[in-house]
C-alpha positions, 0 to 999 in steps of 0.5 A, a space after each residue: 146518920 143522916 146524909 144531906 142527899 141534895 148537897 151531896 148530889 149538888 157537889 157532883 153536878 148534873 152528869 152522873 151515873 147511878 149504879 144499883 149495887 144490889 146483888 153485885 160482888 163487892 170487889 168486882 164492882 169496886 174495881 170497875 167503879 175505880 177504873 171509871 172514876 179514874 177516867 173522869 166519870 161521876 158515880 152514885 151508888 145506891 143500895 150499898 148494904 145489899 152488895 155481896 161478899 163471897 166466902 164462908 159467912 164466919 170467915 168473912 165476919 172474922 176478916 172484917 172484925 180483925 180489920 175493925 179491931 186493928 190499931 188503937 182507939 186513940 191512934 187508929 187505923 180506923 175501919 168503918 162500920 157503916 156499909 156505905 163507908 166500907 164500900 167507899 173505903 174498898 174503892 179507895 183501896 183500888 185507886 192510886 195513892 196520889 192526887 189523881 186518886 184523891 180527885 177521883 174519889 171525890 166523884 163518888 157518892 155512896 148511899 144506903 138504900 135509895 134516897 128519895 131524890 134518886 127514886 126516879 133515876 135510871 139505876 144501872 147494873 154492872 153485868 161483869 160484877 153480878 153474882 148470878 152472872 159471874 160466880 157459882 158461889 153458894 156461900 156469901 154474905 151481904 155488906 149490911 150483915 157484916 156491918 150489923 156484925 160489927 155493931 152498926 144498926 142500919 137505918 135506910 134513908 127515906 
């Protein structure tokens, strides 16, 4: 799926933070991003497929497979297979279910890989969410591997 990066960034405006999600723990990073969004910040996340989910590989796969297969094809609920959409949905689950939460989610853009337009941007890392800093977990799986397990073929944006 091709994303129009220029249009996505134009809607955000000029002042946004770029976060490189590589090597971060999914839940911790999403909760920090959710708090920042509620404070009015605009955030762009790159390398969403390289974010880490801790736990036994097979357990994580089964948990996401169960979410994906829940509901019916006609009525839903629908769970995404794309890594950037899974990431955004995780953030959405940590926001309030009202107008304030919907407005905050509009200030988030998530990309697989690093788009050409953001190659020169200074991408920051969130120290409180880095795997090697906060967790001693040896068992983990990346969001890209989960997406491939669910049937999505990752194409990194160029």
